[in-house]
N, C-alpha and C positions, 0 to 999 in steps of 0.2 A: 482447566489448566492443560489437559491433554491437547485440546484444540489449539491453545496458545503456543504450546511447544511445537506443534506441527507448523504453525504459521511462522514462528521464529526460525525454525529449521529451513523452511522454504526460502525465506529472505536471505539467510546466511548462505544457503546452497547456491542461490543465484549470484550472490556477491563473489563467492569463490570461483564459480564458473566464469564470471565476467573477467576477473583478474587472469584466469587461465587463458581466456580468449585474447586478452590484450597483451600478453607477454609471450613472445615478442610480436608486435603487430605493426606499429607505426613506422613507416619508412620515410624518414625526413630527407629533404634534399641534401645531397653531398656536394661540396664545392670542388667539382672536377669538370674539366672540359673534354675528358676522354669518353666519348660515347660508347666505345667498346667496353670500357670498364663499367660504365653504368648498365649496359645490356647484360654483362656477365653477372653483376650484382643482382639485377632483377631476376635472372634465371635461377640464382641460388637462394632467393628470398623464401621465407616461410610461406606455407600455403595460406594461413590466415593472416591477412595483412590489410591494413587501412591505407589505401593508396592516396597520394596527393594528386589532385587534378592539374590540368594544364595551367590554370591561373595561379596555382600555388607553387608548382615545381618548375614552371617554364616548359618549353617544348615546341611542338609544331602542330598546327591545325591545317588539315587539307580537305578540300571539297572535290570529290571525284564525280565524273559524269560517265554513265554507262552508254556506250554506243548502241542505241536501240535498233538502228538500221541494220546492224550485223547480227541481230538475234536470229535464232532458228525460228522460222515461221510458225512452227508447231508450239513454241513456248510462249506462254503469256508473260506480259511485262511484270506483273506483281510477283509471279513465281521466279522470274529471272532476277529481280531485285533482291528477293529474300535469299536466293542461292548465292548471289554475289556478295551480299553482306556477310553471310555465314563463312564463305570461302576466305574473304579478306580477314575476318576475325580469326579464323584458324591459322592463317599465315602469320599474322602479327603475334598471336599467342606463342607459336612455335619459335618466332624470332626472339622472344624473350620479353616483350612488352605486354604483360598480362593485364586483363581487365581494362582494355582500351575502350573509351566511349566511341561507339560506332552507331550511327543512326541514319535512317532514310530521310532525305530532305526533298520534298516535292515529288515529282513524277519519276525522275531518273537520276537524281543526285544522291550521293552518299557522303556524310560528314564523318571524318576520322580525326581523332585527337591522339597525339603521341607524346604523353608527358615525359619529360626528362630527356628527350631526343631532339637535339638542335641541328645536328648534321644528318639530314634525312635522305641522302642520296641512295644508300642501300635500301632503306625502308620504302622509298618511292619505287625503286625497281621491283622490290618484293611485292608491293601492292598492285602495281600496274601491269605486270606480266600476265598475259592470257594463259600461259602454260599449256599450250596445245601441243601435245607430244604425238608424233606420227612416225610410222615405219613404212618407208617406200622403197621400191626397187630402183636401182640406178640403171638408166637406159644407156647401154654402151654400143648401140648400133652405129653404122657409118654416118647416117643422117645426124645423129646426136653429136658425133665427133665433129662434123662439119659446122654445126651450130656453135659449139664451144670454140672452135678455131676462129670463127667470125667474131664471137664475143671477146676473145682474148686480144684480137687485133683492134678493138675499138678504143678510142682515146677517152670516151666517156662511158659511165655505167650504162647497161642496157635498160635500166629502169629510170623513169622520171621521178620527180619528188613525190608524186601521188602513188608510186609503186606500180605504174602501168608499164608493161613491157613495150619496147620499141616495135613498131609495126613490121619493119623488115626482119626482125628476129622472130617475131610471132609467126610469120608466114613460113619460116624455115623449120619450125619445131615439128618433130614427128607427131603423128596423130596420137592423142591420148597421153601426152607428156606435158610437163611444166618445167620451167627453169628456176633453180633456187641458188642462193648465195651461200658460200661456206662461212662458218663463224670466223671472226677475226683471229688470225694466228693458227687456225686449224690446218692450213695448207702452206705454211711458211709466211713470208712477208707479203707476197702479192695476193690479190683478191682472186679467188677461184669460184667457179660455178659448176653446178651439177644439173644434168637433165634427168628428171625423175618421172616415173609413171604417175599418172593422175589418180590411179586407184590407190586407196589407203586400206590395206587389209587388216591392220591392227593399229589402234590408237591408245593413248594414255588413259582412256576411260576404263580400261581393264586393270589399271595399276592397283596393287594392294599396298605396296610400301616402296619407299625410296630412301637411300642412305648414302652417306659419303664413304668412299673406299679409297685405299691408297695402293698404287701399283707396287707390287713386290720388287720389281726389277729396278724401276727408275724413281719410285717414291712420289710420283705425281698423283694428285687427287682426281678421282673419277666418281661417277654416280652409279651405284648399283641399284637395280630395280627388280621387283618381283610382281608378276601378274597374279590375279585371282585364278580360280580353277578354269573358268571359261576362257579367259584371256590366255592362260598358259597353253591350253589345247589349240587355240587358234594360232598362236605363235609357233608352236611345235609343227603343226601341219604346214604353215606357210614357209618356214625355214626348210622343212624336209622337201618341199616341192621346188625349192629354188637354190639348191646346193651349187656352189661355185659362182654364184651371182653376188653383186655388191648390194648391201642393204644400207640405205641412208637412214640415219636417226635424225629426225627433224623436230626442232623445238621452236615454236613460235615463228615458223617460216624460215628458219636458218638451219643449215646442215651442220651438225656438230661432229659427226664422224660417219664414215661410209665403209665399214669393214666388209670383207668377203665372208660369205656363209660357207664355212668349211664342211659342216655336217648338220644334221637335224639337231636343233637346240631344244632339249627337253627340260623339264623341271620348272618352266615358267619364270625364268630369271635371266638377267643380262646386265650389261654394263654400258654406260654412255661415257665415252672417252673424248677428250678434247683438251685445249690449252686453258684449263680452269685454274684459277687460284683456289686456295682452300675456302675463302669466303664465298666466292662465286659458286663453288660446288655445294657448299652448305645451303646457300639461299635457293639454288635450283632444286635441291632435294626437298626443302621445305615446301616450295611451290608445287612440286609434283605430288607430295603427300597430301597437301591440302586440296588438290583438285584444280581443274581448269575453270576459269571464269566463263560464264555463258556468252560474254561478248567483251571486247576490249574496253578498258576504262581509261580516261584521261584526267589528269590533274588540272582543274580549271582555276583553282584558287589555293594559295599556300600562305600561311602567316606563321612567323616564328615569334614566340613569346620568350623574352630573355629571362633567365633564372633570377636576376636581380629584382624584377617586378614581383615575382612570387615570394621571394624572401622578405621584401618590404611589406607585402600583404600579410604574411604570417606574423611578422613582428607587431604591426599595427593592430591586426585582428586579435592577437593574444593579449595585447595591452588593453584594448577596449573591452574585450570579454572579461578579463580579470577585474578591471575597474567596475564594470557593471555588476559582476557577481558579488564582489565585496560590498558594494552599496546595497544590493538587495538583501544580502545576509544580515548586514548591520541593521537595516530598517526593520526586517522581520523580528530580530531579537529584541530591539528596543521597543517596538510598538506592540508586539504580541508576546513578549517575554518567553516563558517556557514553551508555549505553543509555537512561537516563531522559531525557536531552536529546533523543534521537531520538524517543522516545515523545511528548515535549512538542511537538516540531515537527509530528508527525502529528496530535496533538490540535488544534493551531491550524488546520492545513489542513482537518481534519474540520469545524471550526466554519465556516470560510469556504465550503467546498463545500456544506454544509447550508443556509446562508443563501442562496447562489446558486441552489440547487435550488428553494427556496421562492419566491424572487423570480421565477424562470422560470415557475412555475405561478401566479404572482400570488396566492400564499396569503395568508390572513388570520392574522396573528400574535396569539394570545390567551395568557392566563396558563396554561391547560392545555397549549397548544402549546409554550410555553417549558419547561414541566415535561417534555414529551416530548423536547425537544431536550437538556435536562440529563441525562435518563436515557440517551439515545442516546450522549452524550459519555462518560458514566460507563461504559457497556458497552464503548466503544472503548478507554478507558484500561485497563479490566479485561482486555481481550484482550492489550494490550501487556504487562501484568503477567504473564500466563500465559506469553507468549513469552519474556520475560526470565528468569523462574524456570527454565524448561526449559533456556535457554542456560547459566544458572549451574550446573545439574546436570551438563551436558556438560563445562563447564570444570573442574569438580571431578574429573572423570574424566581430566583432562589431555589432552583431545582438541585437535587443532589448530583454529585459528579458522575456517579454511575449512570444517571439518566441523561446528563448533558452531552456526553460523548456520542452515544448512538443516535440521539435525537438530532444533534448537529449534522452528522453525516447524512441522515435520512432526509433532512430538509434541504441540504445543499446538493444532493445527488441530481435532482432534476435540472438545475442550472448548469452543473458540471457536464452532464450528458448532452444538454442542448448546445452548449458552446463548442464542445468537442465534435459533435455530429456535424454541425454547420461547417466547421473547419475541414473535417474529413471530406465532405461533399465537394468543397472547393478544391481540395487536393486531388480528388478523383478527376475533376475536369482539367486541372492543370496537367496531370499526367497523361490524360487521354489526348488532349489537343496541343499540349506544349511539346517542346523538343529540346534535346541537349540539357543545358543547365536548368531549364524550367522543370524538366522531369526529375532531375536530381533533387531540386528543392522540394518537389511534391513527395518523392519517396522518403526523404529524410524527415519531412514534417509528419508524414503518416506514421512512420515507425516511432518517432518521438512522442506523438499524441498517445499512442497505445501504451508506451512505457510510462508516460506522464500520468495517465489515469491509474495505472497499477500502483505507482509510488504514492500518488496523492491520496488515493482511497484505501488501498490495502496496507501498504507499508506503514503509513502514519498511524493508521488505526491499530496495527499490531504494537507499535511503540506506545501508544496511549494505553492499551490494555495491559501491557507489561508494566507501565508506570503505575497503574491502579493496583496492581498486586502488592506494591510496597507502600503506596501513598493513596489509599482509597478516598481520602477526604480533601486532598490538596490538588489544585490545578490552577496554574497561573496563566491567564490569557489576557 
């Protein structure tokens, strides 16, 4: 009886834990076209949540390509891809779209799903920016001023579509300098250019944090940044050696501001000012915090899935699942009577435990994942059928109930283990060699099989043992 009490307590404890994990967890699709409202809702969501995938909620799928030709020659491709995926994941998580399915496709492609986001302009900019932050000195020599005068007088931009500087301008540049364009609106309505030193004394690699700040006088948004200890020392020495010179703050090849260095800047912090909107400043701060991509990425494929398709899938999926569940429950109760009722209870607990486990891991529920859940539940009910058939065989031999139950479990165990092991092996291969939805199916199936074995073998046996304490001679199968 003491062992039975412990077993019952374990099952009840797991059931209570499951309900705690599931409340609140499921984030259903909300009928709104306001992506900003969706993003804010996702940012305020509970930590334990069962996300709906792209095929259920709608959203956008993007395929990105890493420009491997612009990688640092010292960096290996596999390391660069791993770093790019991690940086993109950090950016999207901070943007508010958590648990986004991101995976490597082939040699240099990255697959990104954005569930619930249909207007992806901001997200595209967030993902695609290289976020290369540089601090360069502005060259104010007479030669540099002559080049700027020449550029200002040109009717066409000094760069071609490929970003190559016009030969006549390149010949005029002072040695060891480069020409950069100012950010739109940073210098009024007309386009401005800067001649900057080619040497980069400090980069964003030393950044420790970046945040949105508001100017106290005019209320305009800006980006405050803080260097780590090493970067702060470099920045302090650099500014101290160049007092009264102009310092250009360059982000992804565009000059956002060029303030004068009035004195040595200590403390390892500063501000990037420009004509930012609040959203632009927030996104730039996110990019800087997450780090710079090892090379530029381009979006080579984009597909938008409408929310109506996902809503229709949910309705039809729920209807089909409910019909199948009711039919299985009725069949088990009619054909196996009391034993079938116990199997149905175990099946219901299996479903609750599986949802709770997925909620704990903040899993993303997709249509292939639902297929994995259904297959796992089918394997669980199949295990109960094997046990009940073995029990029937023992009852036909007129054995007492106290012997029928343990013998039925012992004889069915090898078949249950064999069927689950073969399916586990298949799941491992699917996870190893599959991608995207296939991996989701494999993970859900694996977790479901583990829980299914627990409910089929342990939970049902606990119920039978509890039944025997009050009805030691009765068992209807």
